[in-house]
N, C-alpha and C positions, 0 to 999 in steps of 0.2 A: 630564688630565695623567696620564701613565703612572706606575705604582708604581716607586720607585727600586730595589727589591730584586727583585720578581717579573718585572720587564720586562727584567732583565739577568741572564744566567746566572751570570756571575762574581760579581756583587753578591749573588745569592741563595746561592751557595756560601759566600761569606765570612760572610753572616748566619747560615747554618745551622751553620757551623763554630764561630762564637762561642757560639751556644747549646749546642752539643755540649760545648765547654769548660766552660761554666757547669754543665751537667748532671754532668760528670765531677767537677768541684770539689765540688759539692753531695754527690755520692755518697761521695767520699773523706772529707768532714767527718762525714757520718752514720755511716760505718763506723769511722773511726779515733778521732774525738773523742767520739762518743756511743755507740759500741759496738753499733749495730744490725747485723743480719745483712746479708750481701751482697745477698740478694734484696730486702730492704726498702730498702737504700741505693740500689741501682741503679734500682728501680722508682720511688721517690719522686724521685730526682735527675733521671731522664730524663722522667718523666711531667710534673712541674712545669715543667721547662724547655721541653719540646716544646709543651705547651699555651700557655705564655706566649709562646713564639716564634711560634706561629700567631696568637694574639691580637694580638701586636705588629705583625703585618703589617696588621691591621685598623685600627690606630691611624693609619695614613696617611690614611685617608679622612676622619675628623673633623678632622684637621689641615689637610687640603686644603680642606674646605668650611666651616671655621670660621676665617676670616681674622682676624688681629689688627688691630683698628681703634682708632686713637687716640680717635676720637669716641665709641666705644661699647665700652670695655674690659670693662665689667660683663658684657655679652652674651657676649663671647669667653671670659672666665674661667668664667662659669656653664656655658656649653656644654661646655667642656673638663672641668669638674668632673663634669658629668652623664655625659659619654662615659667618663671615667676610672672613675667609680663602677660603671658598667655592665660595663665590661671586667674590672675587678678582681674584682667580685662574681661574675661568670660564671666567671672563672678559679679563684677560691677554691672556689666551689661544686662545680665539676666535679672539681678536683684532690682536695679533701678527701673528696668523696663517693666517688670511685673508691678512694682509699686506705683509707677506712673499710670499704668493702665487701670489699676484698681482704685486709686485715690486722686485721679486727675481733676476732680471737681473741688477738691479742698485746696484753695489757693495758698493758705498759710503752710500747709504741709509740702506743697509743690515747691514753694520758695526754700523751705528748709532742706528738701531733698536735693535740689540743685546746688545749694551752697555747701552741702556736706560731702559732695563727691570726692574732693581732694582729701578730706579727713578720712573718708572710707578707704580710699586707695592707700593712704599712709598706714592705716591700721591693718589693711590686707597684706602690705609688704612686711610689717612686723610679725604678723601671725605666720606668714609664709616662711620667714627666716627662722622662727622658733620651731616650726614643724620640720624644716630641713635639718636643724641642729639635732632635734630629737631623733629623727630617722638615721642620721649619721652616727649618733651615739649607739642606737640599736644595732646598726650594721657592724660597728666596731666591736661591740660586746659579743655579737654572734660570731664574728670573725675570730676573736680571741677564744671563744668557747669551742669553735670548730677546730682551731689549731691545737688547742689543748687535747681535744678528743682524738685528733689525728696522731699527735705525739704519743698519747697514752696507748693507742692502738699499735703504733709502731714499736713502742717499748714492749708491749705484750707479745707481738710477733717475734721480736728479737729474743725475748726471754724464752718463748716456747721453742724457737729454733735452737737456742743453746741447750735447753733441756733435752730436746729430742736427739740432738747430736751426742750429748753426754750419755743418754740412756742406750744409745746404739753401740757404745764402745765396750761391749762384752768381749773379753779376751778370746780370740778365735782359737788360741792354743788349748783352751779348755775343751772345745768341741773336737779338735783333732785328737787330743789325748784320750778323750772318752771313746771316740770311734776306734782308735787303736786298741784300747783296752777291751772293747766289745769284740773286736776281731780276734784277739788272743783268747778270750774266754769262750768263744763259740765252740772250740774244739775241746777245751779242758773242762769247762763248766757251763754247759748250755743254760742251766737255770739262772745262774748269776748273770749271764749275758742277756738273757730275756728280761730279768729284773732291771738291769742297767738300761736297756733300751726303753723300757716303760718309764723309768725315772727321767731319763734324758728327754723323752718325748713330752712328758708333763712339764718339765722345766722350760723347754724351748717354746711350748705352746703358751705357757704363762708369760714368758718374756715378749713374745710376739703379740699376744692378746692385749697386753697393757702398754704397748709401745706408745700409743697416743693417750693413755690415761696416766695422769701424773701421780695420783694418790690411790692407795689401797689400804685396807686394814692391816695392822701389824700381824694379826692372826693369819691372814692369807699370805702375807709375805713370808712368815716363818714356815708355813707348810711347804712353800716352794724352796726355801733355803734348806729345808730338811731333805728334799729331793736332790738338791745340789750336793749336799754333804754325803748323802747315801751313795751317789755316783762316785764321789771321791773315796768313800769308804771301801767300795768294791775295788778300786784301784790300789789303795794303800793297805788294805786289810787291817791287822791289829796295830799297825803303826799310827793309825788315826783314831782318836776318840773324840766324841763331841757331845755337848749338852745344850739344849735350847730351853732356857727358863724364862717364862713370862706369865705374870698373873693376869687375872680377868680384867683388872683395871687398865692394863697395858694393851691387851689384845684388840680392844675396840678402837684404839687411837689410830688415825690414818697417817700413813707415812709415805714418802716418795717411793714409787715402784722400783724394785731392784736396787734399793739403796744399800742393802747389806751384802749383796753378792761380791762386789769388789773387795770389801773388807775381809770377808771369809776367804776369798781367793788369795788375798795378800797373806793371811795367816797360814794358809797351806803352803804357799810358795816359800815363805821365809821361816816357817816352823817345821813342817813335815818333810819337805824335800831333802834337806841336808841333815836331819836328825837321825841318829843311830838308835834312838830309844823312842818308845811311844810318846806321842804328843797329843795333848788335849786342847780342844777349842771349845770355849765356854761362852755362851751368850746369856747375858742377864739384862733384865729390864726393871726400871723403877720409875715412880712418879713423885716429883717433889717440886713445890713452888710453881705449879702450872707448866712444868717442863717434863717431857718424856726423856728419860736417860737410857740410852741403849749402849751396852758395853760388850765388847768382844775381846776376850783374853785368849792368848795362845802361848804355850811353852815354846822355848827355842833353846838350842844349845849354844851358849855364848862362846864355847871353844871351837865351834865349827865356823868356817868362813861363810859369811852371809852371801846369799845370792844377790847379785846386783840387780836392782829393779829401776824402772824409769820413773816411778812415783806417780804414774798416770792414774792408778786405781784410787789412791788416797786423794789426789787432786781432783779427780772426777767427783768423788763423794762430797768433798769440801765445796766445790763449785755448785753442785746441785742443791746442797743445803742452803748455800748463800742465795741462790736464785729463787728457790721454792719458798723461803721464809723471809725474803727481803732483808737479809743480814741479821736476822734475830736468832737463827740457829748457830750451832758451833760444832766443830770437829776437832778433837784433841787426841794426842797419843803420848804414851810414856813407856819407858822400858826400865825394868828393875828386877834383879835376882832371877834372870832367865825367864821372865814373863813380860810379854808385850801386850799393851792394853790400848785399844782405840775406843773413844767415848764420843757418842753423838748426843747432843742436847737439842731437842726439838720443842718449840712452843706448842702446848697442847691446844690452846684456844684456836690458833690459826690452823692447826692440823684438822680439827674437827669440822671446820667450816668448809674444807675443801670438798 
């Protein structure tokens, strides 16, 4: 763990400035209150403060490597007492030794120096405790920040894993049915088979290319949905009609990749399969109140038995919208007069930032 003062230039400057103020205050007290010479006042003030400032930087390391443990407080306290004694004795020995060597001819100052050793030791203990407290607070704040960062990273990984799992759930029956249709068309209509292969290739390339990409423009998404519908159109012929309507203001908005495919597949499954008459699938898009509204409508015959589904497609889309927009998007559906409607509401601001 990096030192909170030496690792940051601004923090080191603030730390140095604080000790400079202490040195100046000490020098003023020695000069004005005790009447020592300017030379003695400045030397002692700056020597003591600079040395303790340097040793104060070392206090970080015993604080870092001596954690406070509830199960063994005696060890932590003993270790800090030992570290404090070493640092304070070292500071006193060097400071007093240098001052004695420099001002040994000044009897009044030597008497003051000898008599102030206990007070210096007490001040050193107080400063040491303050520094230990500051360092523990810094360590605790860093620990909280690291924990929050780790939790956020974990949430992001879980979210990405969920999204990737959901995006991989394209119904394999679509691929099998398409290949069967191509097989049938090869003999009867080679051109349609060729077109269907190209469409299928483009669609699968798109789904694989964007497997790790969460968002694309709606315009790009609609191009691939057109490929998907074109494949189904070849399968169902005149039984299936579709329209994809989107204005310029909608096309540039970014949406989750492959978000429309399960809904269109659902419309085909429950509308086209069982219907005896042509069925229309219509996509509309609009922008209102900073939300992109995507709507898919399909006809269905209410008199025909509905194909039972697992609901995976709708749930897939709902889960992806919830994850991608952190609960701000919505998926709703309704059914009336032989028309089934699914509506997606996506916050535009969040979409454009992706």
